[in-house]
C-alpha atoms as one frame of an Amber mdcrd trajectory, in Angstrom:
protein
 -81.907 -45.429-150.215 -82.269 -46.591-153.797 -79.605 -49.333-153.714 -81.379
 -50.946-150.753 -84.343 -51.669-153.003 -84.054 -55.320-154.166 -85.341 -54.270
-157.599 -82.645 -51.594-157.961 -80.633 -53.741-160.375 -81.325 -57.079-162.027
 -78.984 -59.799-163.251 -79.862 -58.707-166.780 -78.761 -55.147-165.921 -75.394
 -56.478-164.743 -74.954 -58.391-168.017 -75.822 -55.334-170.099 -73.458 -53.167
-168.043 -70.668 -55.704-168.611 -71.252 -55.662-172.376 -71.146 -51.842-172.344
 -67.927 -51.800-170.302 -66.339 -54.349-172.637 -67.274 -52.259-175.682 -65.809
 -49.159-174.019 -62.583 -51.053-173.319 -62.403 -52.192-176.950 -62.161 -48.562
-178.105 -59.779 -47.494-175.307 -56.335 -46.626-176.652 -54.741 -46.299-173.251
 -54.007 -48.961-170.685 -56.208 -51.970-171.417 -55.274 -55.361-170.050 -56.751
 -57.889-172.492 -55.406 -60.791-170.420 -57.317 -59.641-167.324 -60.492 -59.318
-169.402 -59.943 -62.793-170.844 -59.432 -64.247-167.351 -62.619 -62.567-166.146
 -64.523 -64.066-169.086 -63.217 -67.573-168.325 -65.708 -67.547-165.427 -68.069
 -64.887-166.696 -71.333 -66.177-165.209 -69.944 -66.701-161.674 -68.119 -63.342
-161.829 -71.243 -61.465-162.901 -73.262 -63.297-160.244 -70.719 -62.284-157.577
 -70.955 -58.668-158.750 -74.744 -58.855-158.654 -74.621 -60.229-155.100 -72.320
 -57.366-154.050 -74.781 -54.879-155.516 -77.582 -56.470-153.490 -75.758 -55.837
-150.188 -76.914 -52.946-148.056 -73.314 -51.816-147.662 -71.162 -49.802-150.031
 -67.871 -50.574-148.272 -66.829 -53.108-150.923 -66.897 -50.357-153.578 -64.106
 -48.440-151.857 -61.798 -51.380-151.200 -58.409 -51.437-152.949 -59.163 -54.940
-154.247 -62.286 -53.745-156.066 -61.027 -50.346-157.229 -57.625 -51.582-158.353
 -54.724 -49.318-159.137 -54.116 -46.452-161.543 -51.430 -45.374-163.986 -50.358
 -42.125-165.541 -50.074 -42.253-169.323 -48.684 -39.250-171.139 -50.860 -37.731
-173.811 -47.949 -36.380-175.865 -44.156 -36.438-175.961 -41.702 -33.919-177.307
 -38.639 -35.305-179.037 -35.350 -33.837-177.924 -33.245 -35.629-180.527 -32.656
 -34.185-183.965 -32.581 -35.853-187.355 -29.416 -35.910-189.460 -30.566 -32.699
-191.157 -30.754 -30.906-187.761 -34.546 -30.837-187.391 -36.649 -32.500-184.756
 -38.854 -35.402-185.868 -42.541 -34.581-186.271 -43.591 -38.008-185.007 -42.180
 -40.422-182.457 -43.042 -44.099-182.744 -43.399 -45.841-179.357 -45.161 -49.007
-178.264 -47.217 -49.329-181.427 -48.547 -45.758-181.204 -47.480 -42.735-183.203
 -46.873 -39.816-180.907 -46.777 -36.401-182.565 -44.338 -33.871-181.162
């Protein structure tokens, strides 16, 4: 299988993939944990080396572990306001957590 080939991925590939993932996270408006990213970068070289070593294993079991995959959250895409303004109309936008949610 392709991942069993020692030339399947290089350390440089892992570094480039990390930079791509970080850029994707920068533009993510949903649930991004900047503190976790900062902690990961405190030991970036050893963390990327550990990831590279995992990729060199002939086993994919580590990819399905809860520790590696993490957890998930549900984030609503939109909210409808049920409260009315003083003039009896519903607001057209709801402000929550730094985001403007349109109803």
